[in-house]
mmCIF file of the N, C-alpha and C atoms, coordinates in Angstrom:
data_MODEL
# 
_entry.id   MODEL 
# 
loop_
_atom_site.group_PDB 
_atom_site.id 
_atom_site.type_symbol 
_atom_site.label_atom_id 
_atom_site.label_alt_id 
_atom_site.label_comp_id 
_atom_site.label_asym_id 
_atom_site.label_entity_id 
_atom_site.label_seq_id 
_atom_site.pdbx_PDB_ins_code 
_atom_site.Cartn_x 
_atom_site.Cartn_y 
_atom_site.Cartn_z 
_atom_site.occupancy 
_atom_site.B_iso_or_equiv 
_atom_site.pdbx_formal_charge 
_atom_site.auth_seq_id 
_atom_site.auth_comp_id 
_atom_site.auth_asym_id 
_atom_site.auth_atom_id 
_atom_site.pdbx_PDB_model_num 
ATOM 1   N N  . MET A 1 1  ? 14.269 -3.818  -11.546 1.00 0.00 ? 1  MET A N  1 
ATOM 2   C CA . MET A 1 1  ? 13.818 -4.358  -10.355 1.00 0.00 ? 1  MET A CA 1 
ATOM 3   C C  . MET A 1 1  ? 14.485 -5.083  -9.630  1.00 0.00 ? 1  MET A C  1 
ATOM 4   N N  . ALA A 1 2  ? 14.581 -5.315  -8.467  1.00 0.00 ? 2  ALA A N  1 
ATOM 5   C CA . ALA A 1 2  ? 15.741 -6.067  -7.483  1.00 0.00 ? 2  ALA A CA 1 
ATOM 6   C C  . ALA A 1 2  ? 15.171 -7.437  -7.684  1.00 0.00 ? 2  ALA A C  1 
ATOM 7   N N  . TYR A 1 3  ? 15.954 -8.362  -7.312  1.00 0.00 ? 3  TYR A N  1 
ATOM 8   C CA . TYR A 1 3  ? 15.810 -9.734  -7.222  1.00 0.00 ? 3  TYR A CA 1 
ATOM 9   C C  . TYR A 1 3  ? 15.201 -10.026 -5.940  1.00 0.00 ? 3  TYR A C  1 
ATOM 10  N N  . VAL A 1 4  ? 14.289 -11.111 -5.947  1.00 0.00 ? 4  VAL A N  1 
ATOM 11  C CA . VAL A 1 4  ? 13.851 -11.272 -4.582  1.00 0.00 ? 4  VAL A CA 1 
ATOM 12  C C  . VAL A 1 4  ? 14.099 -13.020 -4.441  1.00 0.00 ? 4  VAL A C  1 
ATOM 13  N N  . ILE A 1 5  ? 14.234 -13.649 -3.396  1.00 0.00 ? 5  ILE A N  1 
ATOM 14  C CA . ILE A 1 5  ? 14.058 -14.953 -3.228  1.00 0.00 ? 5  ILE A CA 1 
ATOM 15  C C  . ILE A 1 5  ? 12.656 -15.794 -2.483  1.00 0.00 ? 5  ILE A C  1 
ATOM 16  N N  . SER A 1 6  ? 12.322 -16.405 -3.297  1.00 0.00 ? 6  SER A N  1 
ATOM 17  C CA . SER A 1 6  ? 10.636 -17.221 -3.239  1.00 0.00 ? 6  SER A CA 1 
ATOM 18  C C  . SER A 1 6  ? 11.096 -18.217 -2.062  1.00 0.00 ? 6  SER A C  1 
ATOM 19  N N  . ASP A 1 7  ? 9.868  -18.749 -1.715  1.00 0.00 ? 7  ASP A N  1 
ATOM 20  C CA . ASP A 1 7  ? 9.752  -19.626 -0.503  1.00 0.00 ? 7  ASP A CA 1 
ATOM 21  C C  . ASP A 1 7  ? 10.261 -21.107 -0.763  1.00 0.00 ? 7  ASP A C  1 
ATOM 22  N N  . GLU A 1 8  ? 10.641 -21.049 -2.608  1.00 0.00 ? 8  GLU A N  1 
ATOM 23  C CA . GLU A 1 8  ? 11.220 -22.509 -2.982  1.00 0.00 ? 8  GLU A CA 1 
ATOM 24  C C  . GLU A 1 8  ? 12.950 -22.632 -2.405  1.00 0.00 ? 8  GLU A C  1 
ATOM 25  N N  . CYS A 1 9  ? 13.310 -21.216 -1.931  1.00 0.00 ? 9  CYS A N  1 
ATOM 26  C CA . CYS A 1 9  ? 14.687 -21.723 -1.457  1.00 0.00 ? 9  CYS A CA 1 
ATOM 27  C C  . CYS A 1 9  ? 15.178 -22.864 -0.464  1.00 0.00 ? 9  CYS A C  1 
ATOM 28  N N  . ILE A 1 10 ? 16.087 -23.571 -0.839  1.00 0.00 ? 10 ILE A N  1 
ATOM 29  C CA . ILE A 1 10 ? 16.535 -24.761 -0.151  1.00 0.00 ? 10 ILE A CA 1 
ATOM 30  C C  . ILE A 1 10 ? 17.595 -24.349 0.737   1.00 0.00 ? 10 ILE A C  1 
ATOM 31  N N  . SER A 1 11 ? 18.015 -23.175 0.842   1.00 0.00 ? 11 SER A N  1 
ATOM 32  C CA . SER A 1 11 ? 19.298 -22.682 1.810   1.00 0.00 ? 11 SER A CA 1 
ATOM 33  C C  . SER A 1 11 ? 20.415 -23.020 1.554   1.00 0.00 ? 11 SER A C  1 
ATOM 34  N N  . CYS A 1 12 ? 20.629 -23.518 0.178   1.00 0.00 ? 12 CYS A N  1 
ATOM 35  C CA . CYS A 1 12 ? 22.017 -24.192 -0.114  1.00 0.00 ? 12 CYS A CA 1 
ATOM 36  C C  . CYS A 1 12 ? 22.869 -22.961 -0.166  1.00 0.00 ? 12 CYS A C  1 
ATOM 37  N N  . GLY A 1 13 ? 22.945 -21.846 -0.261  1.00 0.00 ? 13 GLY A N  1 
ATOM 38  C CA . GLY A 1 13 ? 23.917 -20.849 -0.152  1.00 0.00 ? 13 GLY A CA 1 
ATOM 39  C C  . GLY A 1 13 ? 24.775 -20.551 -1.634  1.00 0.00 ? 13 GLY A C  1 
ATOM 40  N N  . ALA A 1 14 ? 24.185 -21.088 -2.437  1.00 0.00 ? 14 ALA A N  1 
ATOM 41  C CA . ALA A 1 14 ? 24.955 -20.900 -4.172  1.00 0.00 ? 14 ALA A CA 1 
ATOM 42  C C  . ALA A 1 14 ? 24.746 -19.586 -4.465  1.00 0.00 ? 14 ALA A C  1 
ATOM 43  N N  . CYS A 1 15 ? 23.500 -18.937 -4.238  1.00 0.00 ? 15 CYS A N  1 
ATOM 44  C CA . CYS A 1 15 ? 23.459 -17.507 -4.571  1.00 0.00 ? 15 CYS A CA 1 
ATOM 45  C C  . CYS A 1 15 ? 24.254 -16.893 -4.099  1.00 0.00 ? 15 CYS A C  1 
ATOM 46  N N  . ALA A 1 16 ? 24.326 -16.918 -2.572  1.00 0.00 ? 16 ALA A N  1 
ATOM 47  C CA . ALA A 1 16 ? 25.079 -15.882 -1.811  1.00 0.00 ? 16 ALA A CA 1 
ATOM 48  C C  . ALA A 1 16 ? 26.697 -15.891 -2.358  1.00 0.00 ? 16 ALA A C  1 
ATOM 49  N N  . GLY A 1 17 ? 27.317 -16.940 -2.654  1.00 0.00 ? 17 GLY A N  1 
ATOM 50  C CA . GLY A 1 17 ? 28.598 -16.837 -3.271  1.00 0.00 ? 17 GLY A CA 1 
ATOM 51  C C  . GLY A 1 17 ? 28.697 -16.265 -4.431  1.00 0.00 ? 17 GLY A C  1 
ATOM 52  N N  . GLU A 1 18 ? 27.762 -16.168 -5.344  1.00 0.00 ? 18 GLU A N  1 
ATOM 53  C CA . GLU A 1 18 ? 27.802 -15.412 -6.672  1.00 0.00 ? 18 GLU A CA 1 
ATOM 54  C C  . GLU A 1 18 ? 27.232 -14.134 -6.758  1.00 0.00 ? 18 GLU A C  1 
ATOM 55  N N  . CYS A 1 19 ? 26.714 -13.541 -5.740  1.00 0.00 ? 19 CYS A N  1 
ATOM 56  C CA . CYS A 1 19 ? 26.570 -12.143 -5.770  1.00 0.00 ? 19 CYS A CA 1 
ATOM 57  C C  . CYS A 1 19 ? 27.698 -11.449 -5.775  1.00 0.00 ? 19 CYS A C  1 
ATOM 58  N N  . PRO A 1 20 ? 28.113 -10.616 -6.754  1.00 0.00 ? 20 PRO A N  1 
ATOM 59  C CA . PRO A 1 20 ? 29.279 -9.620  -6.783  1.00 0.00 ? 20 PRO A CA 1 
ATOM 60  C C  . PRO A 1 20 ? 29.308 -8.524  -5.879  1.00 0.00 ? 20 PRO A C  1 
ATOM 61  N N  . VAL A 1 21 ? 27.705 -7.998  -5.452  1.00 0.00 ? 21 VAL A N  1 
ATOM 62  C CA . VAL A 1 21 ? 27.563 -6.944  -4.376  1.00 0.00 ? 21 VAL A CA 1 
ATOM 63  C C  . VAL A 1 21 ? 27.583 -7.560  -3.195  1.00 0.00 ? 21 VAL A C  1 
ATOM 64  N N  . GLU A 1 22 ? 27.674 -8.871  -2.704  1.00 0.00 ? 22 GLU A N  1 
ATOM 65  C CA . GLU A 1 22 ? 27.222 -9.326  -1.405  1.00 0.00 ? 22 GLU A CA 1 
ATOM 66  C C  . GLU A 1 22 ? 25.805 -8.790  -0.814  1.00 0.00 ? 22 GLU A C  1 
ATOM 67  N N  . ALA A 1 23 ? 24.953 -8.836  -1.626  1.00 0.00 ? 23 ALA A N  1 
ATOM 68  C CA . ALA A 1 23 ? 23.556 -8.488  -1.250  1.00 0.00 ? 23 ALA A CA 1 
ATOM 69  C C  . ALA A 1 23 ? 22.853 -9.385  -0.752  1.00 0.00 ? 23 ALA A C  1 
ATOM 70  N N  . ILE A 1 24 ? 23.078 -10.713 -0.742  1.00 0.00 ? 24 ILE A N  1 
ATOM 71  C CA . ILE A 1 24 ? 22.444 -11.780 -0.357  1.00 0.00 ? 24 ILE A CA 1 
ATOM 72  C C  . ILE A 1 24 ? 22.905 -12.396 1.165   1.00 0.00 ? 24 ILE A C  1 
ATOM 73  N N  . SER A 1 25 ? 22.090 -12.573 2.067   1.00 0.00 ? 25 SER A N  1 
ATOM 74  C CA . SER A 1 25 ? 22.643 -13.118 3.105   1.00 0.00 ? 25 SER A CA 1 
ATOM 75  C C  . SER A 1 25 ? 21.440 -14.283 3.736   1.00 0.00 ? 25 SER A C  1 
ATOM 76  N N  . GLU A 1 26 ? 21.926 -15.011 4.660   1.00 0.00 ? 26 GLU A N  1 
ATOM 77  C CA . GLU A 1 26 ? 21.190 -16.199 5.292   1.00 0.00 ? 26 GLU A CA 1 
ATOM 78  C C  . GLU A 1 26 ? 20.035 -15.429 5.941   1.00 0.00 ? 26 GLU A C  1 
ATOM 79  N N  . GLY A 1 27 ? 18.743 -15.867 5.584   1.00 0.00 ? 27 GLY A N  1 
ATOM 80  C CA . GLY A 1 27 ? 17.540 -15.075 6.369   1.00 0.00 ? 27 GLY A CA 1 
ATOM 81  C C  . GLY A 1 27 ? 17.041 -16.241 7.269   1.00 0.00 ? 27 GLY A C  1 
ATOM 82  N N  . ASP A 1 28 ? 15.723 -15.895 7.605   1.00 0.00 ? 28 ASP A N  1 
ATOM 83  C CA . ASP A 1 28 ? 15.105 -17.071 8.567   1.00 0.00 ? 28 ASP A CA 1 
ATOM 84  C C  . ASP A 1 28 ? 14.526 -18.246 7.992   1.00 0.00 ? 28 ASP A C  1 
ATOM 85  N N  . GLY A 1 29 ? 15.057 -19.464 7.440   1.00 0.00 ? 29 GLY A N  1 
ATOM 86  C CA . GLY A 1 29 ? 14.544 -20.406 6.842   1.00 0.00 ? 29 GLY A CA 1 
ATOM 87  C C  . GLY A 1 29 ? 14.962 -20.391 5.359   1.00 0.00 ? 29 GLY A C  1 
ATOM 88  N N  . LYS A 1 30 ? 15.441 -19.311 4.954   1.00 0.00 ? 30 LYS A N  1 
ATOM 89  C CA . LYS A 1 30 ? 15.503 -18.935 3.180   1.00 0.00 ? 30 LYS A CA 1 
ATOM 90  C C  . LYS A 1 30 ? 16.669 -17.712 3.346   1.00 0.00 ? 30 LYS A C  1 
ATOM 91  N N  . TYR A 1 31 ? 17.716 -17.791 1.988   1.00 0.00 ? 31 TYR A N  1 
ATOM 92  C CA . TYR A 1 31 ? 18.354 -16.328 2.022   1.00 0.00 ? 31 TYR A CA 1 
ATOM 93  C C  . TYR A 1 31 ? 17.377 -15.527 1.353   1.00 0.00 ? 31 TYR A C  1 
ATOM 94  N N  . VAL A 1 32 ? 17.866 -14.095 1.563   1.00 0.00 ? 32 VAL A N  1 
ATOM 95  C CA . VAL A 1 32 ? 17.174 -13.178 1.252   1.00 0.00 ? 32 VAL A CA 1 
ATOM 96  C C  . VAL A 1 32 ? 18.215 -12.043 0.444   1.00 0.00 ? 32 VAL A C  1 
ATOM 97  N N  . ILE A 1 33 ? 17.687 -11.074 -0.190  1.00 0.00 ? 33 ILE A N  1 
ATOM 98  C CA . ILE A 1 33 ? 18.282 -10.092 -0.930  1.00 0.00 ? 33 ILE A CA 1 
ATOM 99  C C  . ILE A 1 33 ? 18.260 -8.601  -0.464  1.00 0.00 ? 33 ILE A C  1 
ATOM 100 N N  . ASN A 1 34 ? 19.183 -7.973  -0.123  1.00 0.00 ? 34 ASN A N  1 
ATOM 101 C CA . ASN A 1 34 ? 18.964 -6.487  0.249   1.00 0.00 ? 34 ASN A CA 1 
ATOM 102 C C  . ASN A 1 34 ? 18.800 -5.718  -1.138  1.00 0.00 ? 34 ASN A C  1 
ATOM 103 N N  . ALA A 1 35 ? 17.472 -5.405  -1.252  1.00 0.00 ? 35 ALA A N  1 
ATOM 104 C CA . ALA A 1 35 ? 17.168 -4.672  -2.648  1.00 0.00 ? 35 ALA A CA 1 
ATOM 105 C C  . ALA A 1 35 ? 17.912 -3.343  -3.142  1.00 0.00 ? 35 ALA A C  1 
ATOM 106 N N  . ASP A 1 36 ? 18.476 -2.791  -1.802  1.00 0.00 ? 36 ASP A N  1 
ATOM 107 C CA . ASP A 1 36 ? 19.140 -1.460  -2.027  1.00 0.00 ? 36 ASP A CA 1 
ATOM 108 C C  . ASP A 1 36 ? 20.510 -1.718  -2.471  1.00 0.00 ? 36 ASP A C  1 
ATOM 109 N N  . LEU A 1 37 ? 21.037 -3.054  -2.371  1.00 0.00 ? 37 LEU A N  1 
ATOM 110 C CA . LEU A 1 37 ? 22.447 -3.586  -3.036  1.00 0.00 ? 37 LEU A CA 1 
ATOM 111 C C  . LEU A 1 37 ? 22.192 -4.070  -4.090  1.00 0.00 ? 37 LEU A C  1 
ATOM 112 N N  . CYS A 1 38 ? 21.073 -4.876  -4.378  1.00 0.00 ? 38 CYS A N  1 
ATOM 113 C CA . CYS A 1 38 ? 20.990 -5.859  -5.602  1.00 0.00 ? 38 CYS A CA 1 
ATOM 114 C C  . CYS A 1 38 ? 21.286 -4.917  -6.959  1.00 0.00 ? 38 CYS A C  1 
ATOM 115 N N  . THR A 1 39 ? 21.938 -5.301  -7.852  1.00 0.00 ? 39 THR A N  1 
ATOM 116 C CA . THR A 1 39 ? 22.196 -4.280  -8.874  1.00 0.00 ? 39 THR A CA 1 
ATOM 117 C C  . THR A 1 39 ? 21.508 -5.102  -10.203 1.00 0.00 ? 39 THR A C  1 
ATOM 118 N N  . GLU A 1 40 ? 20.521 -6.213  -9.741  1.00 0.00 ? 40 GLU A N  1 
ATOM 119 C CA . GLU A 1 40 ? 20.041 -6.918  -11.056 1.00 0.00 ? 40 GLU A CA 1 
ATOM 120 C C  . GLU A 1 40 ? 20.824 -7.745  -12.107 1.00 0.00 ? 40 GLU A C  1 
ATOM 121 N N  . CYS A 1 41 ? 21.813 -8.149  -11.590 1.00 0.00 ? 41 CYS A N  1 
ATOM 122 C CA . CYS A 1 41 ? 22.637 -8.771  -12.805 1.00 0.00 ? 41 CYS A CA 1 
ATOM 123 C C  . CYS A 1 41 ? 22.392 -10.097 -13.009 1.00 0.00 ? 41 CYS A C  1 
ATOM 124 N N  . GLY A 1 42 ? 21.462 -10.856 -12.026 1.00 0.00 ? 42 GLY A N  1 
ATOM 125 C CA . GLY A 1 42 ? 20.926 -12.227 -12.228 1.00 0.00 ? 42 GLY A CA 1 
ATOM 126 C C  . GLY A 1 42 ? 21.867 -13.260 -12.207 1.00 0.00 ? 42 GLY A C  1 
ATOM 127 N N  . SER A 1 43 ? 22.933 -13.218 -11.723 1.00 0.00 ? 43 SER A N  1 
ATOM 128 C CA . SER A 1 43 ? 23.970 -13.903 -10.949 1.00 0.00 ? 43 SER A CA 1 
ATOM 129 C C  . SER A 1 43 ? 23.494 -14.935 -10.269 1.00 0.00 ? 43 SER A C  1 
ATOM 130 N N  . CYS A 1 44 ? 22.880 -14.480 -9.421  1.00 0.00 ? 44 CYS A N  1 
ATOM 131 C CA . CYS A 1 44 ? 22.076 -15.379 -8.484  1.00 0.00 ? 44 CYS A CA 1 
ATOM 132 C C  . CYS A 1 44 ? 21.117 -16.442 -8.865  1.00 0.00 ? 44 CYS A C  1 
ATOM 133 N N  . ALA A 1 45 ? 20.175 -15.828 -9.905  1.00 0.00 ? 45 ALA A N  1 
ATOM 134 C CA . ALA A 1 45 ? 19.177 -16.989 -10.720 1.00 0.00 ? 45 ALA A CA 1 
ATOM 135 C C  . ALA A 1 45 ? 19.867 -17.867 -11.165 1.00 0.00 ? 45 ALA A C  1 
ATOM 136 N N  . SER A 1 46 ? 21.081 -17.336 -11.823 1.00 0.00 ? 46 SER A N  1 
ATOM 137 C CA . SER A 1 46 ? 21.866 -18.603 -12.959 1.00 0.00 ? 46 SER A CA 1 
ATOM 138 C C  . SER A 1 46 ? 22.421 -19.836 -12.231 1.00 0.00 ? 46 SER A C  1 
ATOM 139 N N  . VAL A 1 47 ? 22.627 -19.928 -10.975 1.00 0.00 ? 47 VAL A N  1 
ATOM 140 C CA . VAL A 1 47 ? 23.180 -20.779 -10.339 1.00 0.00 ? 47 VAL A CA 1 
ATOM 141 C C  . VAL A 1 47 ? 22.078 -21.412 -9.479  1.00 0.00 ? 47 VAL A C  1 
ATOM 142 N N  . CYS A 1 48 ? 21.088 -20.902 -8.986  1.00 0.00 ? 48 CYS A N  1 
ATOM 143 C CA . CYS A 1 48 ? 20.023 -21.640 -8.152  1.00 0.00 ? 48 CYS A CA 1 
ATOM 144 C C  . CYS A 1 48 ? 19.590 -22.983 -8.782  1.00 0.00 ? 48 CYS A C  1 
ATOM 145 N N  . PRO A 1 49 ? 19.856 -23.848 -7.796  1.00 0.00 ? 49 PRO A N  1 
ATOM 146 C CA . PRO A 1 49 ? 19.483 -25.539 -8.372  1.00 0.00 ? 49 PRO A CA 1 
ATOM 147 C C  . PRO A 1 49 ? 17.650 -25.478 -8.183  1.00 0.00 ? 49 PRO A C  1 
ATOM 148 N N  . VAL A 1 50 ? 17.172 -24.410 -7.547  1.00 0.00 ? 50 VAL A N  1 
ATOM 149 C CA . VAL A 1 50 ? 15.439 -24.733 -7.673  1.00 0.00 ? 50 VAL A CA 1 
ATOM 150 C C  . VAL A 1 50 ? 14.663 -23.500 -8.053  1.00 0.00 ? 50 VAL A C  1 
ATOM 151 N N  . GLY A 1 51 ? 15.633 -22.351 -9.064  1.00 0.00 ? 51 GLY A N  1 
ATOM 152 C CA . GLY A 1 51 ? 14.924 -21.398 -9.455  1.00 0.00 ? 51 GLY A CA 1 
ATOM 153 C C  . GLY A 1 51 ? 14.206 -20.446 -8.428  1.00 0.00 ? 51 GLY A C  1 
ATOM 154 N N  . ALA A 1 52 ? 14.916 -20.264 -7.313  1.00 0.00 ? 52 ALA A N  1 
ATOM 155 C CA . ALA A 1 52 ? 14.174 -19.216 -6.370  1.00 0.00 ? 52 ALA A CA 1 
ATOM 156 C C  . ALA A 1 52 ? 14.177 -17.820 -6.450  1.00 0.00 ? 52 ALA A C  1 
ATOM 157 N N  . PRO A 1 53 ? 15.526 -17.138 -6.767  1.00 0.00 ? 53 PRO A N  1 
ATOM 158 C CA . PRO A 1 53 ? 15.603 -15.822 -7.062  1.00 0.00 ? 53 PRO A CA 1 
ATOM 159 C C  . PRO A 1 53 ? 15.015 -15.611 -8.465  1.00 0.00 ? 53 PRO A C  1 
ATOM 160 N N  . THR A 1 54 ? 13.802 -14.439 -8.393  1.00 0.00 ? 54 THR A N  1 
ATOM 161 C CA . THR A 1 54 ? 13.229 -14.290 -9.302  1.00 0.00 ? 54 THR A CA 1 
ATOM 162 C C  . THR A 1 54 ? 13.325 -12.500 -9.159  1.00 0.00 ? 54 THR A C  1 
ATOM 163 N N  . GLN A 1 55 ? 13.132 -11.751 -10.491 1.00 0.00 ? 55 GLN A N  1 
ATOM 164 C CA . GLN A 1 55 ? 13.258 -10.387 -10.385 1.00 0.00 ? 55 GLN A CA 1 
ATOM 165 C C  . GLN A 1 55 ? 11.749 -9.929  -9.691  1.00 0.00 ? 55 GLN A C  1 
ATOM 166 N N  . GLY A 1 56 ? 11.942 -9.032  -8.811  1.00 0.00 ? 56 GLY A N  1 
ATOM 167 C CA . GLY A 1 56 ? 10.636 -8.614  -7.686  1.00 0.00 ? 56 GLY A CA 1 
ATOM 168 C C  . GLY A 1 56 ? 9.768  -7.675  -8.516  1.00 0.00 ? 56 GLY A C  1 
# 
């Protein structure tokens, strides 16, 4: 199941830089993950300072 970013996101961008398939982009007030591109690797979750990315 693809990762999703919760409302806990502080828009720091750390997750976007770690995504190997560039599935993460800046959304309206928080970053978002394109579920069609997400490979469920967990790289985003491992670098997020607030734990916003979780498996949806």
